[in-house]
C-alpha positions as CSV (number, residue, x, y, z in Angstrom):
1,M,0.0,0.0,0.0
2,T,1.3,3.5,-0.7
3,S,1.7,6.0,2.1
4,G,-1.4,7.9,3.0
5,R,-3.8,5.1,2.2
6,P,-5.5,3.3,5.1
7,I,-5.1,-0.4,5.5
8,L,-8.3,-2.2,4.7
9,Q,-10.0,-3.7,7.7
10,L,-12.5,-6.6,7.5
11,F,-14.7,-7.9,10.2
12,R,-16.8,-11.1,10.4
13,S,-19.0,-9.5,13.0
14,S,-20.9,-6.4,11.9
15,S,-20.9,-5.0,15.4
16,A,-17.1,-5.2,15.5
17,A,-16.9,-3.2,12.3
18,F,-19.1,-0.5,13.6
19,S,-17.2,-0.2,17.0
20,A,-13.8,0.0,15.2
21,I,-14.7,2.5,12.5
22,S,-12.8,5.4,14.0
23,S,-11.2,6.4,17.2
24,E,-12.9,9.8,16.9
25,A,-16.6,9.8,17.6
26,L,-18.8,10.8,14.7
27,P,-22.3,12.3,14.7
28,L,-24.9,9.7,13.7
29,E,-25.8,11.7,10.6
30,K,-22.2,11.0,9.4
31,I,-22.5,7.3,9.7
32,R,-24.5,5.0,7.3
33,N,-24.8,1.2,7.5
34,V,-25.4,-0.2,4.0
35,G,-25.9,-3.9,3.2
36,I,-25.4,-5.5,-0.2
37,S,-27.6,-8.5,-0.9
38,A,-28.5,-10.6,-4.0
39,H,-29.3,-14.0,-5.4
40,I,-26.2,-16.1,-5.7
41,D,-24.0,-15.3,-8.8
42,S,-25.6,-11.9,-9.4
43,G,-22.2,-10.2,-9.0
44,K,-22.7,-8.8,-5.5
45,T,-19.2,-9.3,-4.3
46,T,-17.8,-7.9,-7.6
47,V,-19.9,-4.8,-7.1
48,T,-18.6,-4.5,-3.6
49,E,-15.0,-4.8,-4.9
50,R,-15.7,-1.9,-7.2
51,L,-17.1,0.3,-4.4
52,L,-14.0,-0.3,-2.4
53,Y,-11.7,0.6,-5.3
54,Y,-13.5,3.7,-6.5
55,S,-13.8,5.1,-3.0
56,G,-10.0,4.7,-2.6
57,R,-10.3,2.0,0.1
58,I,-8.2,-0.5,-1.9
59,E,-5.5,0.0,-4.5
60,E,-6.4,-2.8,-6.9
61,M,-9.5,-4.6,-8.0
62,H,-9.4,-8.4,-7.8
63,E,-11.7,-11.1,-9.1
64,V,-14.1,-13.6,-7.4
65,K,-12.8,-17.2,-7.2
66,G,-9.3,-16.0,-7.1
67,K,-9.0,-16.0,-10.9
68,D,-6.0,-13.6,-10.6
69,Q,-4.5,-15.7,-7.7
70,V,-5.6,-13.0,-5.2
71,G,-9.4,-13.1,-5.0
72,A,-12.0,-10.5,-4.0
73,T,-11.2,-8.5,-1.0
74,M,-14.4,-9.4,0.9
75,D,-14.0,-13.1,0.3
76,F,-10.9,-13.9,2.3
77,M,-11.9,-17.4,3.5
78,D,-10.2,-20.1,1.4
79,L,-13.5,-21.9,0.8
80,E,-15.1,-18.7,-0.4
81,R,-12.4,-18.1,-2.9
82,Q,-12.4,-21.7,-4.2
83,R,-16.2,-21.7,-4.7
84,G,-16.6,-18.1,-5.7
85,I,-19.5,-17.5,-3.2
86,T,-19.9,-15.6,0.0
87,I,-20.4,-17.8,3.1
88,Q,-20.2,-15.4,6.0
89,S,-21.2,-11.7,6.0
90,A,-18.1,-9.5,5.9
91,A,-18.1,-5.9,7.0
92,T,-15.8,-3.0,6.2
93,Y,-16.2,0.7,5.7
94,V,-15.3,3.6,3.4
95,N,-15.2,7.3,3.8
96,W,-17.2,9.1,1.1
97,K,-17.5,12.9,1.1
98,G,-17.1,13.1,4.9
99,T,-19.5,10.3,5.7
100,N,-18.4,6.9,7.0
101,V,-20.3,4.2,5.1
102,N,-20.2,0.8,6.7
103,I,-20.6,-1.9,4.0
104,I,-21.8,-5.4,4.8
105,D,-21.4,-7.9,2.0
106,T,-24.0,-10.7,2.7
107,P,-24.2,-14.2,1.3
108,G,-26.5,-14.9,-1.7
109,H,-26.8,-18.7,-1.3
110,V,-30.1,-19.9,0.3
111,D,-28.2,-22.0,2.8
112,F,-26.8,-18.9,4.4
113,T,-29.9,-16.8,4.6
114,V,-29.5,-16.4,8.4
115,E,-26.4,-14.3,7.7
116,V,-28.5,-11.9,5.7
117,E,-31.1,-11.8,8.5
118,R,-28.4,-10.9,11.1
119,A,-27.1,-8.0,9.0
120,L,-30.5,-6.5,8.3
121,R,-31.0,-5.8,12.0
122,V,-28.4,-3.0,11.9
123,L,-28.9,-1.5,8.4
124,D,-30.0,2.0,7.5
125,S,-30.4,0.9,3.8
126,A,-29.4,-1.8,1.3
127,I,-28.5,-2.4,-2.3
128,L,-30.3,-5.3,-3.9
129,V,-28.1,-6.5,-6.8
130,L,-30.0,-8.1,-9.7
131,C,-28.6,-10.0,-12.7
132,G,-29.4,-8.2,-16.0
133,V,-30.2,-11.6,-17.5
134,G,-31.7,-13.6,-14.6
135,G,-33.5,-10.7,-13.1
136,V,-35.7,-11.5,-10.0
137,Q,-34.7,-15.0,-8.8
138,S,-35.6,-17.3,-5.9
139,Q,-33.3,-15.7,-3.3
140,T,-34.4,-12.2,-4.5
141,Y,-37.8,-13.1,-3.1
142,T,-36.3,-14.1,0.2
143,V,-34.2,-11.0,0.5
144,S,-37.2,-8.8,-0.5
145,R,-39.3,-10.2,2.3
146,Q,-36.4,-9.7,4.8
147,L,-36.0,-6.1,3.8
148,A,-39.7,-5.5,4.3
149,R,-39.7,-7.3,7.6
150,Y,-37.1,-4.9,9.0
151,N,-38.3,-1.8,7.1
152,V,-35.0,-1.4,5.3
153,P,-35.2,0.9,2.3
154,F,-33.2,-0.2,-0.7
155,A,-32.0,0.6,-4.2
156,A,-31.9,-2.1,-6.9
157,F,-28.7,-2.3,-8.9
158,I,-29.0,-4.2,-12.2
159,N,-25.7,-5.8,-12.9
160,K,-24.1,-7.8,-15.8
161,L,-25.6,-5.7,-18.6
162,D,-22.6,-6.7,-20.8
163,R,-23.8,-10.3,-20.9
164,S,-25.7,-11.9,-23.7
165,N,-29.5,-11.5,-23.5
166,A,-29.2,-8.8,-20.7
167,N,-32.3,-6.5,-20.6
168,P,-32.7,-4.0,-17.7
169,F,-36.2,-3.1,-18.9
170,R,-37.4,-6.7,-18.5
171,V,-35.8,-6.8,-15.0
172,L,-37.7,-3.6,-14.2
173,D,-41.0,-5.2,-15.3
174,T,-40.5,-8.1,-13.0
175,M,-40.0,-5.7,-10.1
176,S,-42.9,-3.4,-10.8
177,Y,-46.6,-3.4,-9.9
178,D,-49.0,-5.8,-11.5
179,V,-50.0,-4.9,-15.0
180,H,-53.3,-5.5,-16.7
181,E,-53.9,-6.3,-20.3
182,N,-57.1,-6.8,-22.3
183,V,-57.3,-10.3,-23.8
184,E,-59.9,-11.4,-26.4
185,S,-61.8,-14.5,-25.2
186,M,-62.9,-17.4,-27.3
187,I,-66.4,-15.9,-27.6
188,G,-65.2,-12.6,-28.9
189,D,-65.6,-10.6,-25.7
190,F,-62.8,-8.7,-24.0
191,I,-61.8,-9.7,-20.6
192,T,-59.1,-8.3,-18.3
193,A,-56.4,-10.7,-17.4
194,M,-53.8,-9.9,-14.7
195,F,-50.2,-10.8,-15.2
196,R,-48.5,-10.7,-11.9
197,S,-45.0,-9.3,-11.6
198,K,-42.5,-11.2,-9.5
199,L,-42.2,-8.3,-7.1
200,S,-44.7,-5.5,-6.6
201,Y,-42.6,-2.4,-6.2
202,N,-43.1,1.1,-7.6
203,A,-39.8,0.8,-9.4
204,A,-38.3,3.2,-11.9
205,L,-34.9,3.5,-13.6
206,M,-32.5,6.2,-12.5
207,H,-30.0,5.3,-15.2
208,L,-30.4,4.2,-18.8
209,P,-27.8,1.9,-20.5
210,I,-25.9,3.1,-23.5
211,G,-26.0,-0.1,-25.6
212,L,-26.4,-3.6,-24.2
213,E,-24.5,-6.9,-24.3
214,A,-21.2,-6.5,-26.2
215,K,-22.1,-3.0,-27.1
216,F,-22.7,-1.8,-23.5
217,V,-20.4,1.2,-23.3
218,G,-21.9,3.5,-20.6
219,I,-24.9,4.9,-18.8
220,V,-27.0,8.0,-18.8
221,D,-27.7,9.4,-15.3
222,L,-31.3,10.7,-15.5
223,I,-31.0,12.7,-12.3
224,R,-27.9,14.7,-13.4
225,Q,-28.8,14.4,-17.1
226,K,-25.3,13.3,-17.9
227,A,-23.7,10.4,-19.8
228,F,-20.9,8.4,-18.5
229,Y,-18.7,6.1,-20.7
230,F,-16.6,3.2,-19.6
231,E,-13.3,4.2,-20.9
232,G,-9.8,4.8,-19.4
233,S,-8.4,3.3,-16.2
234,Q,-11.4,4.6,-14.2
235,G,-14.0,3.5,-16.7
């Protein structure tokens, strides 16, 4: 690590992470506890790795399953790196614009749901990572119910838009309220049939993709009305 950069600290207990954040007491409005949850293989730990890198918390990005012989920062158990999945919740923190953001990377496998449950008890908010191809999957339902149980607000992050058959608009449809469509019956009358979405949220896109699959080159931020392209070392 170069001088001036903090050494990354990881904790297997979320309470330990929060008590070790800083020797200097911070006002509550300067502390945020954010969890990252997803169905297995949605790219949750990879997203966390990027958050740590772009916030300056780590110097280099590494890959899940230790493909680069190092492995993702938050997966430091040997078994996690071998299997490429998160088994235990891991907590760390970053400082962003004067606010300490505690990040808890939770498991996505159904066998480790209790780890997600434990983390949700202390969260201010969460990021629900969705695969741009698979969309809402079985563990997404479970996490959604857990978030509702503990009244945790969350933002959905649609990942893997560079994969074949990725479609964020289809993913949005599976998250949104039920839709109705008129269908002509066999006797010629029109009836209304309800097609249920997988989740019933009032969801809306805050970013639009610039291209998809192999042509995915950036995003348009609808709030700031600005385009961002994936180019250069920070792209």
